[in-house]
ZAKOLBA-139607 format. One record per residue (C-alpha): residue number from 1; residue in three letters; x, y, z. Coordinates in pm, 1 decimal, m for minus. Layout:
! residues N
TIFI   num   residuo         xx         yy         zz
TIFI   NUM       ALA          X          Y          Z
...
END
This chain:
! residues 94
TIFI   num   residuo         xx         yy         zz
TIFI     1       MET    m1115.9    m1665.2      799.3
TIFI     2       ALA    m1094.0    m1327.0      844.2
TIFI     3       LYS    m1141.1    m1300.4      462.4
TIFI     4       LYS    m1426.7    m1496.9      440.9
TIFI     5       PHE    m1603.3    m1327.5      726.8
TIFI     6       GLY    m1560.0    m1003.3      555.8
TIFI     7       GLY    m1677.0    m1123.4      219.6
TIFI     8       ASP    m1973.8    m1251.9      414.9
TIFI     9       LEU    m2033.4     m941.6      573.7
TIFI    10       ILE    m1970.6     m734.1      249.2
TIFI    11       HIS    m2234.9     m949.5       40.0
TIFI    12       LYS    m2483.0     m934.6      351.6
TIFI    13       LEU    m2480.7     m530.5      395.9
TIFI    14       VAL    m2484.0     m532.9       m6.8
TIFI    15       SER    m2779.3     m733.7      m23.6
TIFI    16       GLN    m2937.2     m466.3      212.5
TIFI    17       GLY    m2853.2     m165.3        1.0
TIFI    18       PRO    m2764.1      159.2       83.4
TIFI    19       GLU    m2802.4      351.3      386.2
TIFI    20       LYS    m3106.8      576.4      318.2
TIFI    21       PRO    m3381.2      717.0      424.2
TIFI    22       ASN    m3695.2      479.2      400.6
TIFI    23       ASP    m3941.6      747.0      279.6
TIFI    24       VAL    m3718.4      752.3      m56.1
TIFI    25       PRO    m3876.6      552.3     m310.8
TIFI    26       VAL    m3637.6      316.9     m521.9
TIFI    27       SER    m3667.5      492.2     m876.6
TIFI    28       GLU    m3625.5      850.1     m715.3
TIFI    29       THR    m3254.4      758.1     m598.4
TIFI    30       PRO    m2968.3      855.4     m825.0
TIFI    31       ALA    m2819.7      516.4     m884.2
TIFI    32       ALA    m3186.5      398.7    m1002.6
TIFI    33       ALA    m3186.4      716.0    m1188.3
TIFI    34       LYS    m2847.6      584.4    m1383.8
TIFI    35       ALA    m2968.1      240.8    m1421.8
TIFI    36       THR    m3257.1      312.0    m1669.0
TIFI    37       ALA    m3074.9      622.5    m1827.8
TIFI    38       LYS    m2872.6      488.9    m2179.9
TIFI    39       ASP    m2569.6      687.1    m2211.8
TIFI    40       ASP    m2363.4      659.5    m2563.2
TIFI    41       SER    m2069.6      781.8    m2442.0
TIFI    42       LYS    m2041.0      512.1    m2182.5
TIFI    43       MET    m1895.0      146.1    m2273.1
TIFI    44       ARG    m1855.0     m165.4    m2092.8
TIFI    45       THR    m1543.9     m297.5    m1986.5
TIFI    46       SER    m1364.2     m534.6    m1737.0
TIFI    47       TYR    m1056.1     m531.6    m1500.8
TIFI    48       ILE     m908.6     m833.4    m1313.6
TIFI    49       ILE     m888.2     m665.9     m940.5
TIFI    50       SER     m789.7     m845.2     m588.2
TIFI    51       LYS    m1070.5     m956.4     m392.0
TIFI    52       ASP    m1003.1     m685.3     m118.0
TIFI    53       ILE    m1001.8     m407.4     m343.5
TIFI    54       ASN    m1345.6     m530.6     m476.1
TIFI    55       LEU    m1495.8     m576.6     m145.7
TIFI    56       LYS    m1363.2     m256.3        1.6
TIFI    57       LEU    m1528.1      m96.1     m342.3
TIFI    58       LYS    m1827.1     m259.8     m263.1
TIFI    59       TYR    m1854.0     m160.6      115.6
TIFI    60       ILE    m1775.0      193.9       17.0
TIFI    61       ALA    m2032.3      224.0     m240.6
TIFI    62       LEU    m2294.0       96.3      m17.6
TIFI    63       LYS    m2215.7      328.3      229.7
TIFI    64       GLU    m2235.9      633.3       47.5
TIFI    65       GLY    m2503.8      527.4     m197.6
TIFI    66       ARG    m2333.7      535.8     m540.2
TIFI    67       THR    m2214.0      280.2     m824.7
TIFI    68       ILE    m1890.6      147.1     m817.7
TIFI    69       SER    m1924.4      234.2    m1173.4
TIFI    70       ASP    m1913.7      552.6    m1077.3
TIFI    71       MET    m1630.0      555.6     m801.3
TIFI    72       VAL    m1369.9      380.9    m1085.0
TIFI    73       GLU    m1437.0      641.4    m1322.8
TIFI    74       GLU    m1392.2      909.5    m1048.4
TIFI    75       ALA    m1075.3      701.5     m974.2
TIFI    76       PHE     m958.5      691.6    m1328.7
TIFI    77       GLU    m1044.3     1055.2    m1387.2
TIFI    78       LYS     m795.1     1196.0    m1114.7
TIFI    79       MET     m531.8      956.8    m1250.2
TIFI    80       ILE     m563.9     1092.0    m1594.3
TIFI    81       SER     m547.4     1417.5    m1448.8
TIFI    82       ASN     m251.0     1366.7    m1240.9
TIFI    83       TRP      m49.1     1200.5    m1552.3
TIFI    84       GLU     m180.2     1497.4    m1776.3
TIFI    85       LYS      m51.4     1763.2    m1518.0
TIFI    86       LYS      297.8     1587.8    m1510.6
TIFI    87       ASN      330.7     1522.9    m1888.2
TIFI    88       GLY       86.0     1705.6    m2084.4
TIFI    89       PRO     m281.6     1683.8    m2204.7
TIFI    90       THR     m347.2     1328.5    m2410.1
TIFI    91       PRO     m488.3     1366.2    m2742.9
TIFI    92       ASP     m826.7     1344.3    m2823.5
TIFI    93       LEU     m871.1      967.5    m2939.7
TIFI    94       LYS    m1239.4      963.6    m3056.8
END
């Protein structure tokens, strides 16, 4: 029951949107600007993660007014940086 309650609470919070002042139009928020700008240096991909991690990511993103994509990319960048500190730079794979 706790998991269902947690999920329902997150979905309710997510549907309310990020915590921000009411006088800021949605079109001027950073997330809205990023959503409308096309970035050819990015690609769509997907990963299978646990429901608990997904709900926590949604909650944190909501509280910080960020996108999950931005948070995941930041986490991957930190993981890559830590790996490269131990193992040397990764090759340019472009």
